[in-house]
C-alpha positions as CSV (number, residue, x, y, z in Angstrom):
1,M,289.3,144.7,90.0
2,S,290.3,148.3,91.4
3,A,293.5,148.3,90.1
4,P,293.0,149.8,87.0
5,A,290.5,152.6,88.2
6,D,293.7,153.0,91.5
7,V,296.3,153.4,88.8
8,T,294.3,155.6,85.9
9,Q,294.1,158.2,89.1
10,E,297.4,158.0,89.9
11,R,298.5,158.9,86.9
12,A,296.6,161.6,86.3
13,E,298.5,162.9,89.9
14,D,301.7,162.1,88.3
15,R,300.5,164.0,85.3
16,R,299.1,167.1,87.0
17,M,302.4,167.1,89.0
18,A,304.4,167.6,86.8
19,L,302.3,170.4,84.8
20,Y,302.6,172.1,88.9
21,L,306.3,171.7,88.5
22,V,307.2,173.3,85.6
23,L,304.3,175.8,85.8
24,G,306.1,176.8,89.9
25,Q,308.7,177.8,87.4
26,I,307.8,180.2,85.5
27,P,310.1,183.5,86.4
28,S,307.4,186.8,87.6
29,G,307.4,188.9,83.7
30,K,307.9,185.8,81.8
31,V,305.2,183.3,79.5
32,I,304.8,181.0,78.4
33,S,302.3,178.7,75.8
34,Y,299.7,175.8,77.2
35,G,301.7,173.5,74.5
36,E,304.9,175.3,75.5
37,L,304.1,174.2,79.2
38,A,302.4,170.8,78.1
39,D,305.8,169.5,76.0
40,L,308.5,170.5,79.2
41,A,305.8,168.7,81.9
42,G,306.7,165.5,79.2
43,L,302.9,165.5,78.5
44,G,303.7,165.7,75.2
45,R,300.5,167.7,72.5
46,A,298.2,167.9,76.0
47,A,297.5,171.4,75.2
48,R,293.9,171.5,76.2
49,W,294.4,170.0,79.0
50,V,296.7,172.0,80.8
51,G,294.3,175.0,80.4
52,R,291.5,172.3,81.7
53,T,293.5,171.7,84.5
54,L,295.1,175.4,85.5
55,S,290.8,175.9,85.5
56,Q,290.5,173.9,88.2
57,L,292.9,175.2,91.3
58,P,291.5,176.8,93.6
59,A,291.4,180.8,94.0
60,D,294.0,180.8,96.6
61,T,296.4,179.1,94.8
62,R,300.4,180.6,94.9
63,L,301.2,179.0,91.0
64,P,301.4,181.7,88.6
65,W,298.5,180.1,86.3
66,H,298.5,183.8,85.0
67,R,301.1,183.7,83.3
68,V,299.9,180.9,80.5
69,L,298.7,181.7,77.4
70,G,297.2,180.0,74.4
71,A,299.5,179.8,70.6
72,G,301.7,183.1,69.7
73,G,301.0,185.4,72.9
74,R,297.4,185.4,73.0
75,L,295.6,186.1,75.7
76,S,292.9,182.6,75.8
77,L,290.5,183.6,79.6
78,A,288.2,186.9,78.1
79,Q,288.8,190.7,79.0
80,G,285.4,191.4,81.0
81,T,285.9,188.5,83.1
82,P,287.1,187.9,86.4
83,S,289.7,185.7,85.8
84,G,290.8,187.4,83.1
85,D,290.8,190.7,84.1
86,E,293.0,189.4,86.6
87,Q,295.2,187.7,84.3
88,R,295.3,191.2,82.8
89,A,296.2,192.8,85.9
90,R,298.7,190.0,87.8
91,L,301.0,190.3,83.6
92,R,300.7,193.8,84.2
93,A,302.1,194.1,87.4
94,E,304.8,192.1,86.4
95,G,306.0,194.3,83.9
96,V,305.0,192.4,80.8
97,S,302.9,194.2,78.2
98,L,300.3,193.4,76.6
99,R,299.1,194.9,73.0
100,N,296.0,193.9,71.3
101,N,295.1,191.4,73.3
102,R,298.4,189.4,73.1
103,V,302.0,189.1,75.1
104,D,305.0,189.2,72.6
105,M,307.1,185.8,73.4
106,S,310.3,186.9,71.7
107,R,310.1,189.9,74.4
108,H,308.3,187.8,77.2
109,G,308.4,184.5,76.3
110,W,310.4,182.2,79.2
111,R,312.9,179.9,77.6
112,P,314.3,178.1,80.8
113,M,317.9,177.1,79.7
114,D,318.1,173.6,77.6
115,H,320.1,172.0,78.9
116,N,321.6,168.8,76.6
117,S,323.6,172.5,74.9
């Protein structure tokens, strides 16, 4: 009865690949929220799952994890932590302005073109 476990593992891998595919498309200087990323990847309301999955990326990943923020542009990685400081440095290097631990989503938010219009 290993089929259900195999199917579950395959679904989890499919979800990760969908997430990584969208994440890899976010251009330099743009950001997106965990919830928006989940939605664009076809994962529904899986913002927390997105956050957990991104936290498990290898240290040498080329995926732009630093461009994913909390709701309303809030930086969810604490300042003064290695990952929080790295995120802030990477965003600043891309020209993203930070103010009061937030990014202006109207200025820096990524909105891929709507293919339905």
